[in-house]
Each structure stands twice: as structure tokens, then as C-alpha cells.
PLY file of the C-alpha trace (Angstrom):
ply
format ascii 1.0
element vertex 130
property float x
property float y
property float z
element edge 129
property int vertex1
property int vertex2
end_header
87.54 155.99 80.96
88.17 156.13 77.58
91.65 154.39 78.26
89.91 151.31 79.87
87.94 150.92 76.79
90.95 151.19 74.28
93.10 148.69 76.84
90.04 146.10 76.92
89.78 146.79 72.83
93.54 145.98 72.46
93.40 142.61 74.41
90.19 141.50 72.90
91.76 142.08 69.23
95.04 140.50 70.63
92.88 137.48 71.74
91.04 137.15 68.63
94.17 137.03 66.54
95.68 134.13 68.76
92.84 132.33 68.80
92.21 132.89 65.03
95.71 131.67 64.23
95.87 128.90 66.64
92.37 127.18 65.22
93.29 128.52 61.59
96.61 126.82 61.64
96.04 123.38 63.66
96.28 119.98 61.93
92.50 118.51 62.65
92.75 115.24 63.84
90.68 112.21 63.30
87.62 111.46 65.72
88.55 114.53 68.16
85.66 114.37 69.84
85.57 110.65 70.45
89.48 110.51 71.50
88.44 113.61 74.16
85.52 111.66 75.44
87.36 108.37 75.74
90.46 110.28 77.78
88.22 112.00 79.98
86.08 108.85 80.65
89.12 107.16 81.44
89.97 108.79 84.61
85.96 110.03 85.72
87.17 107.57 88.70
88.97 110.41 90.11
85.97 113.08 89.90
84.70 114.11 93.25
87.72 112.01 94.97
89.02 113.02 98.33
92.40 112.06 98.84
95.06 112.91 101.86
98.58 111.60 102.70
96.98 108.29 104.17
95.26 107.33 100.86
96.62 104.24 99.43
95.11 102.19 96.54
96.79 99.03 95.02
95.96 99.94 91.56
99.33 101.25 90.29
97.65 103.92 87.89
96.01 105.43 90.73
99.26 105.31 92.89
101.10 107.19 90.16
98.24 109.90 89.98
98.46 110.51 93.81
101.92 110.68 93.24
101.85 113.40 91.13
99.02 115.35 93.09
101.70 114.88 95.93
104.59 116.19 93.88
102.86 119.20 92.94
102.25 120.45 96.81
98.88 118.41 97.21
98.93 116.15 100.13
95.59 116.54 101.12
92.66 117.65 98.62
89.38 116.94 96.11
89.48 116.28 92.32
86.94 118.66 91.35
87.23 118.19 87.46
88.99 116.08 84.67
89.47 117.53 81.35
91.54 116.84 78.25
93.19 119.14 76.10
93.23 119.08 72.06
97.13 118.93 70.84
98.16 121.45 68.10
99.02 118.54 65.64
100.00 115.14 65.43
103.30 115.55 66.86
102.10 117.21 69.88
100.25 114.82 72.65
96.96 114.60 73.89
96.75 115.57 77.66
94.36 114.86 80.46
93.92 117.09 83.41
92.84 116.96 86.91
91.70 119.99 88.60
92.66 119.56 92.32
91.55 121.97 95.17
92.74 122.26 98.48
92.14 124.52 101.46
89.41 126.44 103.17
88.10 129.85 101.39
89.25 132.63 102.07
92.68 131.55 103.78
94.41 128.87 102.38
92.15 128.21 99.37
94.38 126.64 96.14
92.79 125.09 93.24
95.38 123.98 89.89
95.18 121.90 86.99
97.58 119.11 87.26
98.70 117.17 84.16
98.06 113.80 84.85
98.15 111.84 81.73
99.41 112.55 78.00
99.34 110.11 74.87
100.20 110.93 71.47
97.27 110.67 68.71
98.49 107.38 67.06
98.94 105.75 70.46
95.74 106.68 71.24
93.68 105.55 68.24
95.54 101.99 68.99
93.96 102.41 72.28
90.82 103.28 71.39
90.41 100.56 68.42
91.06 97.68 71.20
0 1
1 2
2 3
3 4
4 5
5 6
6 7
7 8
8 9
9 10
10 11
11 12
12 13
13 14
14 15
15 16
16 17
17 18
18 19
19 20
20 21
21 22
22 23
23 24
24 25
25 26
26 27
27 28
28 29
29 30
30 31
31 32
32 33
33 34
34 35
35 36
36 37
37 38
38 39
39 40
40 41
41 42
42 43
43 44
44 45
45 46
46 47
47 48
48 49
49 50
50 51
51 52
52 53
53 54
54 55
55 56
56 57
57 58
58 59
59 60
60 61
61 62
62 63
63 64
64 65
65 66
66 67
67 68
68 69
69 70
70 71
71 72
72 73
73 74
74 75
75 76
76 77
77 78
78 79
79 80
80 81
81 82
82 83
83 84
84 85
85 86
86 87
87 88
88 89
89 90
90 91
91 92
92 93
93 94
94 95
95 96
96 97
97 98
98 99
99 100
100 101
101 102
102 103
103 104
104 105
105 106
106 107
107 108
108 109
109 110
110 111
111 112
112 113
113 114
114 115
115 116
116 117
117 118
118 119
119 120
120 121
121 122
122 123
123 124
124 125
125 126
126 127
127 128
128 129
């Protein structure tokens, strides 16, 4: 029992060091909350979207995203969540992820976060100003 406590404590300390290092050395960007909300709102039309191999749309962005899902192994599924990730610095891109779920529990249930969009901070600032 004491062994499990030490193992949990060890992983807790490692996680705290990683989290503190990441947040302590990360470059703070202008309007991080606004940019994150903008990116997530840009793709909210995907939330709760059910798609399969027959799904076709004339919008090229939508077709590109469907192609990303298919390349990730999802011929059929539902988008359950849209999220964006904060970059470590200006040199790293913002990324938008769609969480896709497919299959039936408990046999073939599968859920992954798939990157659907990335943009650098300077480009995003220009896009928001428009």
C-alpha cells in the first residue's frame, strides 16, 4: 500500500514540475482568450456533426476536414468537441482539434482528437482584425 503511495507521489511531483516549467517559461501572447474563442467559434459548425462515407458538401474547407477524418481512419463518426491549443511561443502554431467518436460501446468504441487546423499567431492576429 505504501508503495502505491510513493508511485502516485512520484508521478504527481513529475507532473507538477512539467506543468510549472511549461507555464513558467512559455511566452505570453496578446489576447490569448480572444484568439482561442475565435478559433473554436470558427469550427463550431462541426460540433455534433454526424458523417459517413456518403457525406459530401460543396464547401472546400468542410471537404478538407472530412478528408482529414478519413485519413485518420474515420469513415463514419460524430464530432463531439472542438478545442484549441495554446502555443508555447510565437514560433509555434495555434492548433484546433476535433474530437471524433465512432463505433459502439464496448466493442468498437473509438475516440480521438484530430488536428484540423493550425495557424501562426501573427496570421491569426491579422485574421481577427479583419
